[in-house]
C-alpha positions as CSV (number, residue, x, y, z in Angstrom):
1,M,0.6,-7.7,-6.3
2,N,3.4,-9.2,-4.2
3,S,2.6,-6.8,-1.4
4,T,-1.2,-6.5,-1.7
5,P,-3.6,-8.2,0.4
6,S,-4.5,-12.2,-0.6
7,P,-7.7,-12.2,-2.2
8,N,-8.4,-15.6,-0.3
9,S,-10.4,-15.2,2.9
10,S,-9.2,-14.9,6.1
11,H,-10.7,-18.8,7.0
12,N,-8.1,-19.7,4.5
13,T,-5.0,-18.2,6.4
14,P,-3.3,-20.1,8.8
15,I,-5.1,-19.0,12.4
16,W,-2.0,-17.9,14.3
17,T,-1.5,-15.2,11.6
18,L,-5.3,-14.4,12.2
19,F,-4.6,-13.3,15.8
20,V,-1.8,-11.4,14.9
21,G,-3.8,-9.6,12.6
22,G,-7.5,-10.1,14.0
23,L,-7.2,-6.9,16.0
24,V,-6.7,-4.7,13.3
25,L,-10.1,-4.4,11.4
26,G,-8.6,-3.9,8.3
27,C,-9.8,-0.5,6.0
28,V,-12.3,0.4,9.1
29,F,-9.8,0.1,12.3
30,G,-6.7,1.0,10.4
31,V,-3.6,2.7,12.1
32,G,-2.8,6.3,12.4
33,G,-4.6,9.6,12.0
34,A,-6.3,11.9,10.4
35,L,-9.5,14.5,10.3
36,S,-12.9,13.4,10.3
37,V,-14.7,14.3,7.2
38,L,-18.5,14.3,8.5
39,G,-19.7,17.9,7.9
40,K,-16.4,19.4,7.5
41,G,-15.9,22.4,9.3
42,T,-19.1,22.2,11.0
43,P,-19.5,21.4,14.9
44,L,-21.7,18.5,15.6
45,E,-24.4,19.7,18.4
46,P,-26.3,17.1,20.0
47,G,-28.7,15.3,17.7
48,A,-26.7,16.8,14.6
49,A,-25.1,13.8,13.5
50,N,-28.2,12.9,11.9
51,S,-27.7,16.1,9.2
52,S,-26.0,15.9,6.2
53,A,-22.2,16.1,5.3
54,S,-21.1,19.1,4.0
55,G,-17.9,20.9,2.7
56,E,-16.0,22.3,-0.3
57,A,-13.6,19.4,-1.3
58,S,-14.0,18.5,-5.0
59,G,-15.0,14.8,-5.8
60,T,-13.4,15.1,-9.0
61,P,-10.0,13.9,-9.6
62,P,-8.1,14.6,-13.0
63,S,-8.7,12.5,-15.9
64,G,-7.3,8.9,-15.8
65,H,-6.4,9.4,-12.2
66,P,-7.0,6.9,-9.5
67,A,-7.4,8.8,-6.2
68,A,-10.6,10.4,-6.5
69,S,-10.9,14.1,-5.4
70,T,-7.7,15.0,-6.4
71,P,-6.9,18.2,-8.4
72,A,-4.7,17.9,-11.7
73,S,-2.7,21.0,-10.5
74,Q,-1.4,18.9,-7.3
75,E,1.5,16.6,-7.2
76,C,0.5,14.6,-4.1
77,S,-1.5,15.8,-1.3
78,L,-3.4,14.7,1.8
79,G,-5.4,17.9,2.0
80,S,-3.4,20.7,0.5
81,A,-0.9,20.3,-2.3
82,P,3.0,20.3,-1.0
83,S,6.1,22.0,-2.2
84,K,8.0,20.2,-5.0
85,D,10.9,20.7,-2.6
86,L,12.3,17.7,-1.1
87,F,15.9,18.4,0.6
88,V,18.9,20.7,0.1
89,V,22.3,18.8,-0.3
90,D,25.5,21.1,-0.7
91,G,23.5,24.3,-1.3
92,H,21.4,22.6,-3.9
93,T,17.8,22.2,-3.8
94,I,16.3,19.1,-4.9
95,T,12.6,18.7,-6.2
96,R,10.8,15.3,-7.0
97,D,10.9,16.3,-10.7
98,M,14.8,16.0,-10.5
99,L,14.6,12.2,-9.0
100,S,14.9,9.4,-11.3
101,T,11.8,7.2,-12.1
102,D,12.4,4.8,-9.6
103,A,12.9,7.3,-6.5
104,Q,9.9,9.4,-7.7
105,D,8.0,6.0,-7.6
106,A,9.5,5.0,-4.0
107,L,8.1,8.3,-2.8
108,Y,4.5,7.6,-4.2
109,Q,4.5,4.1,-2.7
110,I,5.2,6.1,0.9
111,E,2.4,8.8,0.4
112,S,-0.1,6.0,-0.8
113,R,0.4,3.9,2.3
114,N,0.1,7.0,4.3
115,F,-3.2,8.2,2.1
116,E,-4.7,4.8,2.9
117,E,-4.0,4.8,6.8
118,M,-5.2,8.5,6.8
119,S,-8.4,7.4,5.0
120,A,-9.0,4.4,7.0
121,F,-8.8,6.3,10.6
122,S,-11.0,9.1,9.1
123,K,-13.8,6.9,8.0
124,E,-13.7,5.4,11.5
125,L,-13.8,8.6,13.0
126,G,-16.8,9.7,10.7
127,L,-18.6,6.7,11.7
128,R,-18.3,7.2,15.2
129,M,-19.3,10.8,14.6
130,A,-22.4,10.0,12.9
131,L,-23.7,7.1,14.9
132,S,-23.4,9.5,18.1
133,K,-26.5,11.1,19.3
134,T,-24.8,13.3,21.8
135,Y,-21.1,13.7,20.6
136,T,-19.9,17.6,20.0
137,F,-16.5,18.5,19.3
138,S,-15.8,19.7,22.9
139,K,-16.0,15.9,23.9
140,P,-13.6,12.8,23.3
141,V,-15.3,10.6,19.9
142,P,-17.4,7.7,21.5
143,P,-15.4,4.6,21.2
144,L,-16.9,2.1,18.4
145,K,-18.1,-0.5,20.6
146,D,-20.7,2.3,22.1
147,V,-22.2,3.2,19.1
148,L,-22.1,0.3,17.2
149,P,-23.3,-2.7,18.9
150,G,-24.2,-6.2,17.4
151,T,-20.4,-7.6,17.9
152,Q,-21.3,-10.1,20.6
153,V,-19.6,-13.7,19.7
154,T,-21.2,-16.8,21.1
155,E,-19.4,-19.8,22.3
156,A,-20.9,-21.7,19.5
157,D,-19.2,-19.3,17.3
158,M,-15.8,-20.1,18.7
159,K,-16.2,-23.6,18.6
160,S,-17.4,-23.9,15.2
161,F,-14.4,-21.7,13.9
162,F,-12.0,-23.7,16.0
163,E,-13.0,-26.8,14.5
164,S,-12.9,-25.5,10.7
165,N,-9.2,-23.9,11.4
166,K,-7.7,-26.5,13.7
167,G,-5.9,-28.0,11.1
168,S,-3.6,-25.1,10.8
169,L,-2.8,-24.9,14.5
170,P,-0.1,-26.7,16.2
171,P,-0.5,-30.1,16.7
172,G,-2.1,-30.6,20.1
173,T,-3.5,-27.3,20.7
174,T,-6.8,-27.6,22.4
175,Y,-9.9,-25.6,22.1
176,D,-9.5,-24.0,25.8
177,Q,-5.8,-23.0,25.0
178,V,-6.7,-20.5,22.1
179,K,-10.4,-19.5,23.5
180,G,-9.4,-16.1,24.7
181,Q,-7.8,-15.1,21.2
182,L,-10.3,-16.7,19.2
183,H,-12.8,-14.4,21.1
184,Q,-10.8,-11.5,20.4
185,Y,-10.6,-12.0,16.7
186,L,-14.1,-13.2,15.6
187,V,-15.1,-9.9,17.6
188,A,-12.5,-7.6,15.7
189,Q,-13.9,-9.5,12.4
190,K,-17.5,-9.1,13.0
191,G,-17.2,-5.5,14.2
192,G,-15.4,-5.0,11.1
193,D,-17.8,-6.5,8.9
194,I,-20.5,-4.1,10.7
195,A,-18.6,-1.1,10.7
196,R,-17.7,-1.6,6.6
197,K,-21.5,-1.9,6.4
198,R,-22.3,1.2,7.8
199,I,-19.8,3.2,6.6
200,E,-20.9,2.4,3.1
201,D,-24.6,3.2,4.0
202,L,-23.6,6.5,5.5
203,E,-21.5,7.3,2.1
204,S,-24.4,6.5,-0.1
205,S,-26.7,8.4,1.7
206,G,-24.4,11.3,1.6
207,R,-23.9,11.7,5.4
208,L,-20.3,10.7,5.3
209,R,-17.7,12.0,2.3
210,L,-14.0,11.7,2.6
211,A,-12.2,15.1,2.0
212,L,-9.0,13.5,2.0
213,V,-6.8,13.8,-1.3
214,G,-4.5,11.3,-2.3
215,P,-1.3,11.6,-4.2
216,I,-0.9,11.5,-7.7
217,P,1.4,8.7,-8.8
218,P,4.5,10.0,-11.0
219,L,3.9,10.3,-15.1
220,V,6.4,7.8,-16.7
221,S,7.4,6.7,-20.4
222,L,6.1,3.8,-21.5
223,K,7.4,1.9,-24.7
224,L,4.2,0.0,-26.0
225,D,5.4,-0.6,-29.5
226,G,5.2,-4.5,-30.4
227,Y,3.2,-5.5,-27.2
228,P,-0.3,-7.3,-27.7
229,T,-3.1,-4.6,-27.9
230,M,-7.3,-4.7,-27.8
231,G,-9.7,-1.8,-28.4
232,S,-8.5,1.5,-30.4
233,P,-5.2,2.2,-31.3
234,N,-6.4,5.8,-31.3
235,A,-8.2,5.4,-27.9
236,K,-8.3,8.7,-25.7
237,A,-7.2,6.0,-22.7
238,T,-4.6,3.4,-22.7
239,L,-4.9,1.0,-19.8
240,V,-1.6,-1.1,-19.6
241,E,-1.6,-4.6,-17.5
242,V,1.9,-5.4,-16.3
243,S,1.1,-9.2,-15.2
244,D,2.4,-12.9,-14.3
245,Y,0.5,-15.9,-15.6
246,L,1.3,-17.5,-12.0
247,C,0.6,-15.1,-10.1
248,P,-2.6,-15.4,-8.1
249,H,-3.6,-11.8,-7.6
250,C,-3.2,-11.5,-11.6
251,R,-5.6,-14.3,-11.9
252,H,-8.0,-12.7,-9.4
253,A,-7.7,-9.4,-10.7
254,H,-8.0,-11.3,-14.3
255,P,-12.0,-11.2,-14.8
256,D,-12.2,-7.5,-13.1
257,V,-9.8,-6.3,-15.9
258,Q,-11.6,-8.0,-18.6
259,A,-15.0,-6.6,-17.7
260,V,-13.3,-3.0,-17.8
261,V,-11.9,-3.7,-21.1
262,K,-15.3,-5.2,-22.4
263,Q,-17.4,-2.2,-21.4
264,Y,-15.3,0.5,-22.9
265,G,-14.5,-1.5,-26.3
266,S,-12.8,1.1,-28.7
267,Q,-12.8,3.9,-26.3
268,L,-10.0,2.2,-24.4
269,K,-6.3,0.7,-25.7
270,F,-5.5,-1.9,-23.3
271,V,-2.1,-3.1,-23.7
272,Q,-0.9,-6.4,-21.7
273,I,2.8,-6.8,-20.8
274,N,4.2,-10.4,-19.5
275,F,6.3,-9.6,-16.4
276,P,7.6,-12.8,-15.0
277,L,8.6,-13.1,-11.5
278,S,11.0,-15.9,-12.0
279,P,13.0,-15.3,-14.8
280,Q,14.1,-19.4,-14.9
281,G,10.4,-20.9,-14.2
282,V,7.4,-21.6,-15.8
283,S,6.1,-18.1,-15.7
284,A,9.1,-17.3,-18.1
285,A,8.3,-19.9,-20.4
286,L,4.6,-19.0,-20.5
287,A,5.8,-15.4,-21.2
288,R,8.4,-16.4,-23.9
289,G,5.2,-18.7,-25.4
290,G,3.4,-15.2,-25.7
291,I,6.0,-13.6,-27.5
292,C,6.0,-16.7,-29.9
293,A,2.1,-16.9,-30.2
294,Q,2.0,-13.6,-31.1
295,Q,4.5,-14.0,-33.7
296,Q,2.9,-16.8,-35.4
297,G,-0.7,-15.6,-35.4
298,G,-1.1,-12.2,-34.2
299,S,-2.7,-10.4,-31.6
300,E,-5.8,-12.6,-32.0
301,T,-3.6,-15.7,-31.5
302,F,-1.9,-14.1,-28.5
303,W,-5.2,-13.3,-26.6
304,K,-6.2,-17.0,-27.3
305,Y,-2.8,-18.0,-25.6
306,H,-3.1,-15.6,-22.7
307,E,-6.3,-16.7,-21.5
308,K,-5.1,-20.4,-21.4
309,A,-1.8,-19.7,-20.1
310,F,-3.7,-18.0,-17.0
311,A,-5.3,-21.5,-16.5
312,V,-1.9,-23.7,-16.4
313,P,-2.3,-25.1,-12.7
314,F,-0.1,-23.9,-9.8
315,E,1.6,-27.2,-9.4
316,A,3.6,-26.3,-12.7
317,M,5.7,-24.0,-10.8
318,H,7.4,-27.3,-9.3
319,A,9.0,-29.6,-12.1
320,V,9.1,-33.2,-11.2
321,S,11.2,-34.4,-14.1
322,P,15.1,-34.0,-14.0
323,N,14.9,-31.3,-17.0
324,A,13.0,-28.7,-15.5
325,E,13.4,-26.3,-18.6
326,K,12.1,-28.7,-21.0
327,E,9.4,-29.2,-18.7
328,F,8.2,-25.8,-18.2
329,N,8.5,-25.4,-21.9
330,G,6.2,-28.3,-22.5
331,H,3.4,-25.9,-20.9
332,A,3.5,-23.6,-23.7
333,E,3.8,-25.9,-26.0
334,H,0.6,-28.1,-25.0
335,I,-1.0,-24.4,-25.1
336,A,0.4,-24.0,-28.9
337,Q,-0.7,-27.1,-29.8
338,E,-4.3,-26.7,-28.6
339,L,-4.4,-23.6,-30.9
340,G,-3.4,-25.4,-33.7
341,L,0.0,-23.4,-34.3
342,N,3.1,-25.1,-36.0
343,V,4.6,-26.6,-32.5
344,P,8.0,-27.1,-33.9
345,T,8.4,-23.6,-35.1
346,F,6.9,-22.3,-31.8
347,S,9.5,-24.7,-30.0
348,K,12.3,-23.4,-31.6
349,C,11.0,-19.5,-30.4
350,L,10.8,-20.7,-27.2
351,V,14.6,-21.2,-27.0
352,D,15.5,-18.7,-29.3
353,K,18.1,-16.4,-27.8
354,K,16.1,-13.3,-29.2
355,T,13.1,-14.4,-27.6
356,E,15.1,-14.5,-24.4
357,K,16.3,-10.8,-24.7
358,A,13.1,-9.4,-25.7
359,L,11.7,-10.9,-22.4
360,E,14.9,-9.4,-20.4
361,E,14.3,-5.9,-22.0
362,T,11.0,-5.9,-20.8
363,T,11.6,-6.8,-17.4
364,E,14.2,-4.1,-17.5
365,E,12.0,-1.5,-18.9
366,M,9.4,-2.2,-16.3
367,T,11.8,-2.0,-13.6
368,K,12.6,1.2,-14.5
369,V,9.1,2.8,-14.4
370,G,8.4,1.1,-10.6
371,V,7.0,-2.3,-11.2
372,G,8.1,-4.2,-8.3
373,G,5.4,-6.8,-8.5
374,T,2.0,-8.0,-10.3
375,P,-0.5,-7.1,-11.2
376,T,0.7,-3.3,-11.7
377,F,-1.4,-1.0,-13.8
378,F,-1.0,2.1,-15.8
379,L,-3.8,4.5,-16.9
380,N,-2.4,7.3,-19.4
381,N,1.2,6.6,-18.1
382,R,0.3,6.6,-14.4
383,K,0.0,3.7,-12.2
384,V,-3.6,3.1,-11.1
385,T,-4.8,0.6,-8.5
386,L,-7.2,-2.3,-9.2
387,T,-9.5,-0.8,-7.0
388,A,-9.8,2.5,-8.7
389,M,-9.6,1.1,-12.2
390,K,-13.2,1.4,-13.2
391,E,-13.9,4.9,-11.9
392,A,-10.4,6.3,-13.4
393,V,-11.1,4.6,-16.7
394,A,-14.6,6.0,-16.9
395,Q,-13.0,9.4,-16.1
396,A,-10.0,9.1,-18.7
397,V,-12.5,8.1,-21.7
398,R,-14.7,11.3,-21.4
């Protein structure tokens, strides 16, 4: 999605932006505060960090829900179910159920960001407690550098990184000018990698378990008739992808989504909805082409078109001819030709007002249910993240 982190590695990011973000170690050194989840409710005496984690929070989320350990009865929570009451205006109590779908989704996005930050802080704090051999609750938690050695960076490391990325720096920038920033960034990057690995090890062994519960996305009403599908129409779980063919994050997610669809087969109904972010660009032309391909050959033809549309090069977003619309439509027509479709009929469909209207109605409907970027996924009418999708689908098909 537009607001999601890039799938590219940090080395592909301009170096000055790395310096700004390099002091924050992603999911390990995230901002703001919550509560450690190691040995919930049990003080850690000296040496007790080697004992198993304990706690009473359930690890079973509701069917199809992306946030693990969130009870189905809770509306949204960071440890306890909140009141549905939000505010009082002119003597009338307003609850979240009274809000429009877009307002409910906005609240969910805020709660999700808070949950991610609290989870990151909790895991880091739990890591520091678990690795400390002398920690007790009567003392401050030792800093990460004291319990997690191995974040030293050599001069050779810094020079190598500088040479690999100097093309992203302002002209004339020397190694000595950025040496201090390089050291800070590489220490942070290396420490983050080590910490993430140690957290994974602690979670696998059962010593560390996140007891926070995440927000439940609002239930939405999706009109899915007419969109291309895979799997069984009567499946217990319905997964919907809303995506743009020229969206880098959509392309990055595509193999993972297809793997889930293939794994669950007839247990899962998969629905594809094209949502071009550029209504006048090549994304829209390819989306209209998907409608036309389905009209000519049904779902089977659409899915063949779908794969080829995802392979259209990013350079296609920038027209080089005076007639941009014709050039953009040409990319869709080329796919139609490769698939053996009736190209004149396909071309006529591309510019048909009915096709344009169908795409506009899709955009309007998706916007109403909280789609603000791509890819967006829904599982059984609730938003689900790509990260949580595999586990959520597994629970939904049970």
